[in-house]
C-alpha positions in Angstrom: -17.7 6.3 -3.3 -20.8 4.1 -3.2 -22.7 6.8 -1.4 -21.7 9.5 -3.9 -22.8 7.1 -6.9 -26.1 6.4 -5.1 -26.7 10.1 -4.5 -25.9 11.0 -8.1 -28.3 8.3 -9.2 -31.0 9.7 -6.9 -30.4 13.2 -8.2 -30.5 12.0 -11.9 -33.8 10.3 -11.2 -35.2 13.6 -9.6 -33.9 15.7 -12.4 -35.2 13.2 -15.0 -38.7 13.3 -13.3 -38.7 17.1 -13.4 -37.9 17.1 -17.2 -34.1 17.7 -16.7 -32.9 14.5 -18.3 -29.7 16.2 -19.9 -28.8 17.6 -16.5 -29.3 14.2 -15.0 -27.1 12.5 -17.4 -24.4 15.1 -16.8 -24.6 14.8 -13.1 -24.3 11.2 -13.2 -21.4 11.4 -15.6 -19.6 13.9 -13.3 -20.2 11.8 -10.2 -18.9 8.7 -12.1 -15.8 10.6 -13.2 -15.2 11.8 -9.6 -15.5 8.2 -8.3 -13.1 7.0 -11.0 -10.5 9.7 -10.0 -10.8 8.8 -6.3 -10.4 5.2 -7.1 -7.3 5.9 -9.1 -5.9 8.1 -6.5 -6.5 5.4 -3.8 -4.8 2.7 -6.0 -1.8 4.9 -6.5 -1.6 5.5 -2.7 -1.9 1.8 -1.9 0.9 1.0 -4.7 3.1 3.6 -3.0 2.6 2.2 0.4 3.3 -1.5 -0.7 6.5 -0.2 -2.5 7.4 1.5 0.8 6.8 -1.5 2.8 8.6 -3.8 0.4 11.7 -1.6 0.6 11.6 -1.5 4.4 11.3 -5.4 4.6 14.3 -5.7 2.2 16.3 -3.3 4.4 15.2 -5.3 7.6 16.2 -8.5 5.9 19.7 -7.1 4.9 20.2 -5.9 8.6 19.2 -9.4 9.8 21.7 -10.9 7.5 24.4 -8.8 8.6 23.6 -9.6 12.2 23.6 -13.2 11.4 27.0 -12.9 9.7 28.4 -11.1 12.8 27.0 -13.7 15.2 28.8 -16.5 13.1 32.1 -14.6 13.1 31.8 -14.1 17.0 31.0 -17.9 17.3 34.0 -18.8 15.2 36.3 -16.5 17.3 34.9 -18.0 20.5 35.5 -21.5 19.2 39.1 -20.6 18.2 39.7 -19.2 21.7 38.3 -22.1 23.3 40.4 -24.5 21.2 43.5 -22.3 22.0 42.9 -22.5 25.8 42.2 -26.3 25.5 45.6 -26.8 23.7 47.6 -25.0 26.6 
């Protein structure tokens, strides 16, 4: 993006030096518009990626919570079985 703005500025200078000031301004405005569109697109893509990552993290946390609950139940069952054996 910086390179395209730099190139547009150089082209604007060259056109202005040759008497094409209007064309130079138009070229610079066009390059700025394209750069803004690219930046907006990149921001939207980054936002989408962040939302996807957050969703995946939430799902992973839910799975971990379920696994912890299952482990707790298994430990409780093992404790009950051990207590039952000890009582015999």
